[in-house]
C-alpha positions in Angstrom: 100.9 96.6 101.5 104.6 97.0 100.9 105.6 98.2 97.4 109.4 98.8 97.3 112.5 98.3 99.4 115.8 100.0 99.0 119.3 98.6 99.6 119.3 99.8 103.2 116.1 97.9 103.9 113.7 100.9 104.0 110.3 99.6 103.0 107.5 101.8 101.6 103.8 101.1 100.9 100.4 101.7 102.4 98.3 100.3 105.1 94.5 100.4 105.6 93.0 101.1 109.0 89.6 100.0 110.1 87.0 101.3 107.6 84.7 102.6 110.3 87.5 104.6 112.0 88.3 106.8 109.0 85.2 107.7 107.1 83.9 104.5 105.6 85.7 104.2 102.2 88.9 102.4 101.2 90.6 105.6 100.2 89.8 107.1 103.6 91.4 104.1 105.3 94.6 104.2 103.3 97.8 105.7 104.7 101.3 105.7 103.1 104.1 104.4 105.2 107.9 104.2 105.4 109.5 101.5 107.6 113.1 102.2 108.5 115.0 100.3 111.2 111.7 99.3 112.9 110.3 102.8 113.0 107.2 103.4 110.9 106.5 106.9 109.6 103.0 107.5 108.2 102.4 110.0 105.4 98.7 111.0 105.5 95.2 109.5 104.9 94.5 108.8 101.2 98.2 108.4 100.3 100.3 105.6 98.9 104.1 105.5 99.1 105.3 103.7 96.0 109.0 104.2 95.6 112.2 104.7 97.6 115.8 105.3 96.5 119.1 104.6 98.3 119.1 108.1 99.8 115.7 107.5 101.4 113.8 109.8 99.1 110.1 108.6 98.9 107.6 109.1 96.1 103.9 108.3 96.0 100.5 109.7 95.3 97.6 111.2 97.1 93.9 110.8 96.2 92.4 114.3 96.4 93.6 117.8 96.5 96.5 118.6 98.8 95.7 121.2 101.5 96.3 124.7 100.2 96.2 123.7 96.6 93.1 124.6 94.7 92.5 122.1 91.9 90.0 119.9 90.2 92.6 117.2 89.6 91.9 113.8 91.3 95.4 112.5 92.2 98.6 114.3 93.0 102.1 113.0 93.3 104.7 113.9 95.9 108.4 113.6 96.7 109.5 113.4 100.3 113.2 114.4 100.6 114.8 115.1 104.0 111.3 115.2 105.6 110.0 117.9 103.1 107.1 117.0 100.9 106.9 118.5 97.4 103.8 118.1 95.3 103.8 117.8 91.5 101.5 117.1 88.6 102.1 116.3 85.0 101.2 119.5 83.1 97.6 119.3 81.6 96.8 116.0 83.2 93.9 115.1 85.4 96.0 112.8 87.6 99.6 112.0 88.2 100.8 108.8 90.0 104.5 108.6 90.8 105.6 104.9 91.0 109.3 104.9 91.6 112.5 107.0 92.0 116.1 105.9 91.3 119.4 106.8 92.9 119.8 109.8 90.5 116.4 111.2 91.7 114.7 110.4 88.4 111.0 109.8 89.0 108.7 107.7 86.8 105.0 106.9 86.9 101.7 107.4 85.1 99.6 110.4 84.2 96.0 110.5 83.1 94.8 112.9 80.4 91.1 111.9 80.2 88.2 110.3 82.0 87.2 107.7 79.4 88.2 106.0 76.2 91.6 105.0 74.8 94.8 107.1 75.1 94.1 108.5 78.5 97.0 106.7 80.4 100.6 107.6 79.6 103.9 106.9 81.3 106.1 109.8 82.5 109.7 110.5 83.4 110.7 113.5 85.6 114.4 114.5 85.7 115.5 117.6 87.5 111.9 118.9 87.6 111.4 118.4 83.8 108.6 116.0 82.9 108.4 114.0 79.7 105.4 111.8 78.6 106.3 108.3 77.3 104.1 106.1 75.1 104.9 102.8 73.5 104.4 103.0 69.7 100.8 102.1 68.8 99.8 101.9 72.4 96.4 103.0 73.7 97.7 102.9 77.3 101.3 103.0 78.7 102.2 102.7 82.4 105.7 103.0 83.9 106.3 101.2 87.2 110.0 100.8 88.0 113.3 102.5 87.2 116.8 101.1 87.9 119.9 103.1 89.0 121.1 102.9 85.4 117.9 104.5 84.0 116.1 101.5 82.7 112.3 101.8 83.0 109.9 98.9 83.1 106.2 98.9 82.7 103.4 97.7 80.4 101.3 99.0 77.5 98.1 98.0 75.8 97.6 97.9 72.0 95.2 96.3 69.7 96.7 92.8 70.4 96.6 93.0 74.2 99.0 93.8 77.1 102.8 93.8 76.7 105.7 94.6 78.9 108.4 97.1 78.0 111.9 98.0 78.9 113.0 101.5 78.1 116.5 103.1 78.5 116.7 106.8 79.1 
């Protein structure tokens, strides 16, 4: 399942292996991948690579707790830069899902603050390690999915009248 491609043709996404081979659930069959010049690099089981920038930096998220990190949070995000994986979470959230990274290294995505009801999904922007939550005015749900080199963010939000797309400049 490819999600993004950068200008050099690096493709990121996830693939699913045979359900019986890796534990019997969809999450246990999912492995994030990067495809560069015909060489596939796999991240880990229960991961999804969702964004790649021109420098080849990859972002994605992982369903579960990373090894060595004690937490009750369900989903963690990561940045892979020069082969080094860095884990991150939006402060105080139950889950963080990085969706894209631009050429400046700005990362966007979704963080989840509750398990049920309205106002539990919010967009986020991470610049130089600083995270900011973003919500459309009046929204009960906001999700950021893509960011351009110029800092334009696209996504969607839900309000009392339904779903709507948004374009935000940072």
